[in-house]
C-alpha positions as CSV (number, residue, x, y, z in Angstrom):
1,X,6.4,-10.5,0.9
2,X,4.3,-9.8,3.9
3,X,6.2,-12.3,5.9
4,X,9.5,-10.5,5.0
5,X,7.8,-7.2,6.0
6,X,7.3,-8.8,9.3
7,X,10.9,-10.2,9.7
8,X,9.6,-13.5,9.4
9,X,12.4,-14.7,7.1
10,X,12.7,-18.6,7.9
11,X,8.9,-18.9,7.3
12,X,9.0,-16.7,4.1
13,X,12.1,-18.8,2.7
14,X,10.2,-22.1,3.0
15,X,7.1,-20.7,1.1
16,X,9.6,-19.1,-1.5
17,X,11.3,-22.6,-2.0
18,X,7.7,-24.3,-2.5
19,X,6.8,-21.3,-5.2
20,X,10.2,-21.7,-7.1
21,X,9.5,-25.4,-7.7
22,X,6.7,-24.3,-9.6
23,X,7.8,-21.1,-11.0
24,X,11.6,-21.6,-11.0
25,X,12.2,-18.5,-13.3
26,X,10.0,-16.0,-11.6
27,X,12.4,-13.0,-10.7
28,X,10.4,-11.8,-7.8
29,X,10.5,-14.9,-6.3
30,X,14.1,-15.3,-6.7
31,X,14.8,-11.7,-5.3
32,X,12.5,-12.2,-2.4
33,X,14.7,-15.6,-1.6
34,X,18.1,-13.7,-2.1
35,X,16.7,-11.2,0.6
36,X,15.6,-14.1,3.3
37,X,19.0,-15.4,3.0
38,X,20.8,-12.4,3.2
39,X,18.8,-11.8,6.4
40,X,19.4,-15.6,7.8
41,X,23.3,-14.8,7.2
42,X,23.3,-17.3,4.4
43,X,25.5,-15.1,2.6
44,X,26.9,-17.2,-0.3
45,X,23.7,-18.5,-1.4
46,X,22.4,-15.1,-1.4
47,X,25.2,-14.0,-3.6
48,X,24.9,-16.7,-6.0
49,X,21.0,-15.8,-6.4
50,X,21.5,-12.1,-7.0
51,X,24.8,-12.9,-9.4
52,X,22.5,-15.2,-11.2
53,X,19.9,-12.8,-11.8
54,X,22.1,-10.0,-12.9
55,X,24.0,-12.3,-15.5
56,X,20.7,-12.7,-17.2
57,X,19.2,-9.3,-16.8
58,X,21.9,-6.5,-15.8
59,X,18.9,-3.9,-15.8
60,X,17.2,-5.5,-12.7
61,X,17.7,-2.8,-10.3
62,X,16.3,-4.4,-7.3
63,X,18.8,-7.2,-7.8
64,X,21.7,-4.5,-7.6
65,X,19.8,-2.9,-4.4
66,X,19.7,-6.2,-2.7
67,X,23.1,-7.4,-3.6
68,X,24.5,-4.0,-2.3
69,X,22.8,-4.5,0.7
70,X,24.7,-8.1,1.2
71,X,27.8,-6.4,0.2
72,X,27.2,-3.9,3.1
73,X,26.3,-6.7,5.6
74,X,29.8,-8.3,4.3
75,X,31.5,-4.5,4.9
76,X,32.4,-4.6,1.2
77,X,31.4,-1.1,0.9
78,X,32.8,0.2,-2.3
79,X,31.1,-2.6,-4.0
80,X,28.0,-1.9,-2.2
81,X,27.9,1.8,-3.3
82,X,29.0,0.5,-7.2
83,X,25.9,-1.4,-7.0
84,X,23.7,1.3,-5.6
85,X,24.9,3.6,-8.2
86,X,24.3,1.4,-10.9
87,X,20.4,0.8,-9.7
88,X,20.3,4.7,-9.6
89,X,21.5,5.0,-12.9
90,X,18.4,2.6,-14.0
91,X,16.2,4.4,-11.9
92,X,17.6,7.7,-10.9
93,X,14.1,8.5,-9.0
94,X,14.0,4.9,-6.9
95,X,13.8,6.2,-3.3
96,X,14.8,2.7,-2.2
97,X,18.4,3.0,-3.8
98,X,18.8,6.5,-2.3
99,X,17.6,5.1,0.9
100,X,20.4,2.3,0.8
101,X,23.1,4.8,-0.5
102,X,22.4,6.7,2.5
103,X,22.8,4.0,4.9
104,X,26.1,2.6,3.1
105,X,27.9,6.1,3.1
106,X,26.7,6.6,6.9
107,X,28.2,3.2,7.7
108,X,31.4,4.2,6.1
109,X,31.5,7.5,8.2
110,X,30.8,9.5,5.5
111,X,28.0,11.4,7.0
112,X,28.1,14.7,4.9
113,X,27.8,12.5,2.0
114,X,25.1,10.4,3.3
115,X,23.4,13.9,4.4
116,X,23.5,15.2,0.7
117,X,21.5,12.1,-0.6
118,X,19.2,12.1,2.5
119,X,18.3,15.6,1.4
120,X,17.7,14.6,-2.1
121,X,15.5,11.6,-0.6
122,X,13.2,14.4,0.9
123,X,12.8,16.6,-1.9
124,X,12.0,13.6,-4.3
125,X,9.5,12.1,-2.0
126,X,8.3,14.9,0.4
127,X,5.3,13.1,1.5
128,X,6.7,9.8,2.3
129,X,7.9,9.2,5.6
130,X,11.3,7.2,5.0
131,X,13.0,10.2,3.7
132,X,12.7,12.2,6.9
133,X,13.3,8.8,8.9
134,X,16.5,8.4,6.9
135,X,17.5,12.2,7.4
136,X,17.1,12.0,11.1
137,X,19.4,8.8,11.2
138,X,21.9,10.7,9.6
139,X,21.6,13.8,11.7
140,X,21.9,11.3,14.7
141,X,25.0,9.8,13.4
142,X,26.5,13.3,12.9
143,X,25.6,14.2,16.6
144,X,23.2,16.7,15.4
145,X,20.4,15.3,17.9
146,X,18.1,18.2,17.6
147,X,17.8,18.4,13.8
148,X,17.5,14.5,14.1
149,X,14.4,15.1,16.8
150,X,12.9,17.6,14.3
151,X,12.7,15.2,11.5
152,X,11.3,12.5,13.8
153,X,8.9,14.9,15.4
154,X,8.0,16.1,11.5
155,X,6.9,12.4,10.9
156,X,5.0,11.7,14.1
157,X,3.2,14.9,14.4
158,X,2.5,15.8,10.5
159,X,2.4,12.5,9.0
160,X,2.0,9.4,10.7
161,X,1.7,9.2,14.7
162,X,2.3,5.3,14.4
163,X,5.6,5.2,12.5
164,X,7.2,2.6,14.9
165,X,10.7,3.5,13.4
166,X,10.4,7.3,14.1
167,X,9.2,6.5,17.8
168,X,12.0,4.0,18.2
169,X,14.8,6.6,17.0
170,X,13.2,9.7,18.8
171,X,12.9,7.5,22.0
172,X,16.5,6.4,21.9
173,X,17.6,9.9,21.4
174,X,15.4,11.2,24.2
175,X,16.9,8.4,26.6
176,X,20.7,8.2,25.3
177,X,21.3,12.1,24.6
178,X,18.5,14.1,26.7
179,X,18.1,11.9,29.8
180,X,14.3,12.1,29.4
181,X,13.5,8.6,30.3
182,X,9.9,8.6,30.9
183,X,9.3,10.3,27.3
184,X,11.5,7.8,25.8
185,X,9.7,4.9,27.4
186,X,6.4,6.2,26.3
187,X,7.8,6.0,22.8
188,X,9.6,2.8,22.6
189,X,6.9,0.9,24.4
190,X,4.5,2.1,21.8
191,X,6.9,1.1,19.2
192,X,7.3,-2.1,21.0
193,X,3.5,-2.3,20.7
194,X,3.2,-1.6,17.0
195,X,6.1,-4.4,16.4
196,X,9.4,-2.7,16.0
197,X,11.9,-5.7,16.5
198,X,14.5,-3.3,18.4
199,X,12.4,-1.5,20.8
200,X,12.6,-4.2,23.6
201,X,16.4,-4.3,23.5
202,X,16.4,-0.4,24.4
203,X,13.6,-0.7,27.1
204,X,15.4,-3.4,29.0
205,X,18.6,-1.2,28.9
206,X,16.5,1.4,30.4
207,X,15.3,-0.6,33.1
208,X,18.8,-2.4,33.8
209,X,20.2,1.3,34.7
């Protein structure tokens, strides 16, 4: 799981293959393998894993969530929404499912619906950073950049100054929408130092201008 958290999917996949030889029925190992295969673009294998889990346990909300992420990558949005709604039915307070349904609706261009769920996420988990992070993401997608900055500032000023996703998104908005290059670079370089996988791409874009 730690390797997955750090985007080291190929290494995680190798370890999970070994683990599944000894524990072939361990559901968490299977789910994590499905996640790795999704991120490594091995979509058919990932789908087979999630389908297999759900054929034996149709209340496994983690399998629904991660199959929904796979459907979203395949741009099968209606199937993704259906899986996420099923996950929320199983556990209506599951913030992971709400988070993913926000992202899915946003990718579909249904930002008003995404915003409704984002607000639910903040209300459900007011002490958690990711609620404000996803709220800022949706506001940014809607072009409401001042509200997006407010959400990211709330995270960085009130909750966690080391949240590299908030730093990345605030820096991106400062650069692209407000032309505040110096402040943007400060955020983005800090995010890069903290291990954000996308900060370097935006930094290169700034220096190439």
